[in-house]
C-alpha positions in Angstrom: 155.7 130.9 93.5 152.9 128.6 94.5 153.5 124.8 95.1 150.6 122.3 94.9 150.5 118.5 94.8 148.1 116.1 93.2 147.7 112.6 94.5 144.7 111.5 92.3 145.5 108.4 90.2 144.5 110.2 87.0 146.5 113.4 87.8 148.8 112.9 84.8 145.9 112.5 82.4 144.1 115.5 83.9 147.2 117.7 83.3 147.7 116.7 79.6 147.0 120.1 78.1 149.1 122.1 80.5 151.9 119.5 80.5 152.2 119.4 76.7 152.1 123.2 76.6 154.9 123.4 79.2 157.1 120.8 77.5 156.7 122.6 74.2 158.3 125.7 75.8 161.2 123.8 77.5 163.9 123.7 74.9 166.0 121.2 76.9 163.2 118.7 77.6 164.1 115.1 76.9 161.7 112.3 75.8 161.4 111.0 79.3 160.0 114.3 80.6 157.1 114.4 78.1 153.5 113.8 79.0 153.4 111.1 76.4 156.1 109.0 78.1 154.9 109.6 81.6 151.3 108.8 80.8 152.3 105.6 79.0 154.5 104.5 81.9 151.9 105.3 84.5 149.1 103.6 82.7 151.1 100.3 82.7 152.9 100.5 86.1 150.9 102.8 88.2 148.2 100.4 89.5 150.2 99.5 92.7 151.7 102.9 93.2 150.4 106.2 94.7 150.7 109.4 92.7 152.6 112.4 94.1 152.7 115.0 91.4 154.2 118.4 92.4 153.3 121.5 90.4 154.7 125.0 90.4 152.7 128.1 89.3 154.0 131.6 89.0 152.2 134.7 90.4 150.0 134.9 87.3 148.8 131.3 87.9 150.7 129.8 84.9 152.2 126.3 85.3 156.0 126.8 85.1 157.3 123.6 86.5 156.2 120.1 87.5 157.8 117.0 89.0 155.9 113.6 88.7 156.6 111.2 91.5 155.0 108.1 92.9 155.2 106.1 96.1 155.7 102.3 96.3 157.2 99.7 98.8 161.0 99.8 98.9 162.3 96.4 97.8 159.5 94.5 99.5 160.0 96.1 102.9 157.6 98.2 104.9 159.6 101.3 103.9 157.9 103.5 101.3 160.0 104.9 98.5 159.2 108.1 96.6 160.7 108.0 93.1 160.2 109.5 89.7 157.3 108.3 87.5 159.2 106.4 84.8 162.1 105.2 87.0 163.6 102.1 85.3 163.4 102.5 81.6 163.9 106.3 81.6 167.4 107.7 80.9 167.1 111.3 82.1 164.8 112.4 84.8 164.4 115.8 86.4 161.7 118.4 86.9 160.2 119.9 83.8 160.5 123.6 84.1 160.8 126.7 82.0 164.4 127.8 81.9 163.9 131.0 83.7 162.2 129.2 86.6 164.3 126.0 86.7 166.6 126.9 89.5 163.8 128.2 91.8 161.7 125.1 91.0 164.5 122.8 92.0 165.2 124.7 95.2 161.6 124.6 96.3 161.1 121.0 95.2 164.1 119.9 97.3 162.9 121.8 100.3 159.4 120.2 99.8 161.0 116.7 99.7 163.4 117.4 102.6 160.6 118.5 104.9 159.2 115.0 104.3 155.7 113.8 104.6 154.0 110.9 106.3 153.4 109.2 103.0 157.0 108.1 102.3 160.3 107.3 104.0 163.0 107.5 101.4 163.1 109.7 98.3 165.2 108.0 95.7 165.7 110.2 92.6 167.6 108.4 89.9 169.0 109.3 86.5 169.5 113.0 87.0 171.8 114.7 84.5 175.0 115.7 86.2 174.6 119.4 85.5 170.9 119.5 86.5 170.0 122.2 89.0 168.6 119.5 91.3 172.1 118.0 91.6 173.7 121.4 92.2 171.1 122.3 94.8 170.8 119.0 96.6 173.4 119.2 99.3 172.8 122.9 99.8 169.2 122.3 101.0 169.4 119.6 103.6 171.9 117.4 105.4 169.5 114.5 104.7 170.3 114.8 101.0 173.2 112.8 99.5 174.3 112.7 95.9 176.1 109.7 94.2 177.1 109.0 90.6 175.3 106.4 88.7 176.3 105.6 85.1 178.2 107.4 82.3 176.3 108.7 79.3 178.6 108.9 76.3 177.7 111.6 73.7 178.9 112.7 70.3 178.9 116.4 69.5 177.7 116.8 65.9 179.3 119.2 63.3 177.5 120.4 60.2 178.3 117.5 57.9 179.1 113.8 57.9 182.4 114.6 56.2 183.4 117.0 59.0 182.5 114.3 61.6 184.4 111.4 59.9 187.5 113.6 59.7 187.6 113.5 63.5 187.6 109.7 63.6 190.7 107.5 63.7 192.0 106.2 60.4 191.1 102.6 61.4 187.5 103.5 62.3 187.0 105.4 59.0 188.4 102.4 57.2 186.0 100.0 59.0 183.0 102.1 58.2 183.7 101.8 54.5 185.0 98.3 54.6 181.9 96.7 56.2 179.5 98.7 54.0 181.3 97.4 50.9 181.5 93.9 52.2 177.8 93.7 53.0 176.9 95.0 49.6 179.3 92.8 47.8 178.3 89.5 49.5 174.6 90.1 50.1 173.5 92.4 47.3 172.2 95.9 47.6 171.3 97.1 51.1 168.5 99.4 52.2 168.4 101.8 55.1 164.9 103.0 56.1 163.0 104.3 59.1 159.8 102.9 60.5 156.5 104.5 59.3 153.0 104.4 60.8 152.2 101.5 58.5 155.4 99.5 59.3 155.9 100.4 63.0 154.2 97.4 64.7 156.2 94.8 62.6 159.4 96.8 62.8 159.2 96.9 66.6 158.6 93.1 66.6 161.7 92.7 64.5 163.7 95.0 66.8 162.5 93.1 69.9 163.4 89.7 68.4 166.9 90.8 67.3 167.6 92.4 70.6 166.4 89.4 72.7 168.2 86.8 70.6 171.4 88.6 71.1 170.9 88.7 74.9 169.8 85.1 75.1 172.9 84.1 73.3 174.8 85.5 76.4 172.4 83.6 78.8 171.0 87.0 80.0 167.4 88.2 79.9 167.8 91.5 78.0 166.0 94.7 78.5 162.9 93.6 76.6 162.3 90.2 78.2 159.0 91.2 79.9 155.8 91.6 77.8 154.9 94.7 79.8 158.2 96.4 78.8 157.6 95.6 75.2 154.1 97.1 75.6 155.5 100.2 77.1 157.7 100.8 74.0 155.0 99.9 71.5 152.6 102.4 73.1 155.1 105.2 73.6 156.7 104.6 70.1 153.3 105.1 68.4 152.8 108.4 70.3 156.4 109.5 69.6 156.0 108.7 65.9 152.8 110.8 65.7 154.7 113.7 67.3 157.7 113.3 65.0 160.1 112.2 67.8 160.7 108.5 66.8 163.6 107.4 64.7 163.5 103.6 64.3 166.3 102.9 61.8 166.4 99.5 60.0 169.1 98.0 57.8 167.9 95.4 55.3 170.1 92.9 53.5 170.0 89.3 52.5 166.2 89.6 52.3 165.7 90.5 55.9 166.4 93.1 58.6 169.9 92.6 59.9 170.1 95.7 62.1 167.7 97.9 63.9 168.3 101.0 66.0 165.6 102.5 68.2 166.2 106.3 68.7 164.3 109.4 69.7 164.9 112.9 68.5 163.9 116.0 70.4 165.1 119.5 70.9 168.2 119.2 68.7 169.4 115.9 70.2 169.1 112.3 69.0 169.0 109.6 71.7 170.2 106.1 71.0 167.9 104.0 73.2 168.2 100.4 72.0 169.6 98.3 69.2 169.1 94.8 67.8 171.4 93.1 65.3 171.5 89.7 63.5 173.9 87.2 65.0 174.1 85.5 61.7 175.4 88.6 60.1 177.9 89.5 62.8 180.9 89.7 60.4 179.3 92.6 58.6 179.1 94.8 61.8 175.4 95.7 61.1 175.4 97.6 64.4 178.2 100.0 63.2 176.5 100.5 59.9 173.0 101.2 61.2 174.5 103.5 63.8 176.3 105.4 61.1 173.0 105.8 59.3 171.3 107.2 62.4 174.2 109.6 63.0 174.0 110.8 59.4 170.2 111.4 59.8 170.8 113.4 63.0 173.2 115.6 61.1 170.8 116.1 58.3 168.2 117.2 60.9 170.6 119.7 62.3 170.9 118.0 65.6 173.8 119.2 67.7 174.3 116.0 69.6 174.0 112.2 69.3 173.5 110.8 72.8 174.3 107.2 73.5 172.6 107.3 76.9 173.6 105.5 80.0 176.1 102.6 80.0 179.8 102.4 79.2 179.7 99.7 76.5 182.8 99.7 74.4 181.0 100.3 71.1 179.9 103.7 72.3 183.4 104.9 72.8 184.3 103.9 69.2 182.1 106.9 68.2 183.0 109.3 71.0 185.3 110.0 73.9 183.2 112.3 76.1 180.6 111.3 78.6 178.5 112.8 81.4 177.7 111.0 84.6 174.0 110.6 85.7 173.5 111.2 89.4 171.2 109.8 92.1 169.8 111.9 95.0 168.8 110.1 98.2 166.7 111.9 100.8 166.0 110.2 104.1 162.9 111.6 105.9 164.4 110.5 109.2 168.3 110.4 109.1 168.7 108.9 112.5 165.5 106.9 113.0 164.9 103.3 112.1 163.6 104.2 108.7 166.6 106.3 107.9 169.1 103.5 108.9 167.1 100.9 107.1 166.8 103.1 104.0 170.6 103.5 103.9 171.1 99.7 104.2 168.6 99.0 101.4 170.2 101.6 99.2 173.6 100.1 99.6 172.3 96.6 99.0 170.5 97.7 95.9 173.6 99.4 94.5 175.7 96.3 95.3 173.2 94.1 93.3 173.0 96.5 90.4 176.8 96.9 90.1 177.4 93.2 90.2 174.6 92.4 87.7 176.2 94.8 85.3 179.6 93.3 85.9 178.2 89.9 85.0 176.6 91.2 81.9 179.9 92.8 80.8 181.8 89.6 81.3 179.2 87.6 79.3 179.3 90.2 76.5 183.1 90.0 76.3 183.0 86.2 76.4 180.3 86.2 73.6 182.3 88.6 71.5 185.4 86.5 71.9 183.7 83.3 70.8 182.2 85.0 67.7 185.6 86.3 66.6 187.4 83.0 67.3 
C-alpha cells in the first residue's frame, strides 16, 4: 500500500470526487467523516492551520483510505499540535477507509504519526469510537502512544417497530410519553410534527439556535452555538446534508410556535442526535421528550438499526437507553523524553482538567435549573 500526504490548503477541495466516492463505499462512515463536513469545517477554521492530509492507495492506485489532519499551536504555546480536521464540533473521528483495508490503514497511519515529523510536536486524536481499529492498534505501534477515555456515547438499538420499542421501556416512561402528548394537545390545541425542507431550513435553523441558546443562557452558560462561526458551520453543513438526504431537523409546533426542535443526521442505518432546543415557556409539556419520540419513530420508519445520542452523559439520554460506548483519545508525543514531550504531557493534563471541571459546572447548573423549574 502506498502512503502519500498533501499539505496544500486546498487539498480537501481537490480530493472531492475521490473522497465522496470512498465515503459512498464505506458502510460505517459517519457524518463527520464525509467530504461535506470536512470541507465546511476547513473553509471556516482552516485559515490559521496547516493541512496534513494522509492518503492510502492500493496496488492498483485506488484511494482506499484517508485521514485529514491539520497542525496548529497547542493552547497558545510554541508547541504544534496535529489534530483531526473537524476537532471540536465533530462527535466521531477516525480514518475513512474501505472495510477490507481499515486495519492496515490504521496500522500504517499510526506508524506514520509515531515516526513524527518536524512539522508537529504532539498528535492529539480525539473522539475515536472505542472499537475503532486506531484504538486497538495504538499501543501496539509505539511506546509514545497513549490512549485515554473521553466521554460516553449512549445509544438505543432499534427494533422493527415503535410498538416493539416501547414494550422495552419502563411503565412510567411509557405513561409519560402518552401523558405529555395528551396534555399538550388538550391545553394548546392540535400539534404538528414536521421536518425542515429546503424552503424552511434557514428559518428552522434560526429557531433551533434561538431555543438552544435561550435554554443555556437561563443557566448562565454560553451554550454550544454562542459563536456566530459555529452557527455558520451548521447552516452550511446542514444545507449540504439536506441536499444529500442526511439531515433530519425535527420540529414540534404548538401554541402557534415551535416549542421543540431536534437537529439530527441519518447515515448508513444510524440516526445521530446532535443538538436540541426546547421552549422554556412550555417546559411542563416536556417538548424535548415528545420531539425525541418523533425522531426515534422516524428512524424506525427508515429502517435505522440505531439511534445514537452521541457524546455526553446527560440524564435525559438514559431515559431512552441504558447502553453506551466510550469515545477515546490517542496522544502521540514526537519526543517522549524531550522538552516538547514533557510540556505536551503537562498541557494535555491541564486541558483535561479544564474540560472536566467545565462540564461539572455545566451539570450543576443544569440540575439547579431543573430544580427551580420543577419547584
